[in-house]
N, C-alpha and C positions, 0 to 999 in steps of 0.2 A: 400740866395735868394730863396724865396718860389716859388711854382708853380702857385700861384694865378694870374689870369689874371686881368689886369687893365680894368675896365668896361668903354666902350665908347658907350654912347647912340647913337641911330641912329639919327643923326643930320639932321634937315630939315631947311635950311637957310630961313630967312625971305625975300625971293625974290618971287615976284608974281607968276612966272611960277612953283615954287616948291609947291605952295599952292592951285593949281587949282582943283586937284582931291580929292576924298573922302578918298583915301588911297595912301600913298607914294609907289612908285614902289618897293623900297627895302623891305617894309613891306609886300607887295603883294607877292613878290618872296619868301620870307621866309615862308609865310603861304601856298603857293600853289605849289611851286616847290618840287620835290623829294629831299631828302637829297643830293644825288649826283649832281643834277642840281644846287641847291643852293651853294654847296661847289664849284662847277666848276665856277659859276658866280663870287664868291668872289675871287677865285684864279686868274681868268682872269683879274679882276680889279687890283689886286696886280701887275700882270705882265705888264699890260698896263701902270700904273703909274711909276713903277720902270724903265721900258725900255725907257721912253721918258723924264724923269725928267730933264736931263741935256740940253735938246734942247728947252725948253720952257722959257717963260719970268719969271716964278716963280718956280724954282726948289724945293724950300722948301715946297711950297704948294702941289706939286705933291708927294713929299716924305711923307708929312703929310696925304694925301689921301691914299696912299699905306699903311701907318701905321694903319689907321682907318680900312681898309678892312682886314688887318692881325689880328687886335684885334677882329673884328667881327668873323673871321674864328676861332680864338682860342676859343672864347666864344661859338660858335656853336658846336665845337668839345667837349668842356668841358661839355656841356649840354646834349650830347648824352649819352644814357645808355651804360653800358658795353656790353650788348648783341648786340646792333647795331654795335659797334666798332668791336667786335669779328666776327660778321656776314660778315663785309666788308673784313676781312682778309682771308676768305675761298675762 
């Protein structure tokens, strides 16, 4: 098993309220947040969906959402340069 991450595009459902703005919130956050802020957002979404999946009408849907955020976090970390990662460890 390799270390390559399965790519998950940032999905924007064809629902009217998702298509109102010029930019999707996730794209805005990725472009404008600091790396720590964006990472924290993704981690928070994972925690949110994992912690409540058993108590909602569609547990599989919440697990899939958590998986999407995990994959985006993996992709984000993969794309960071070695110097940024090493800087975080200091």
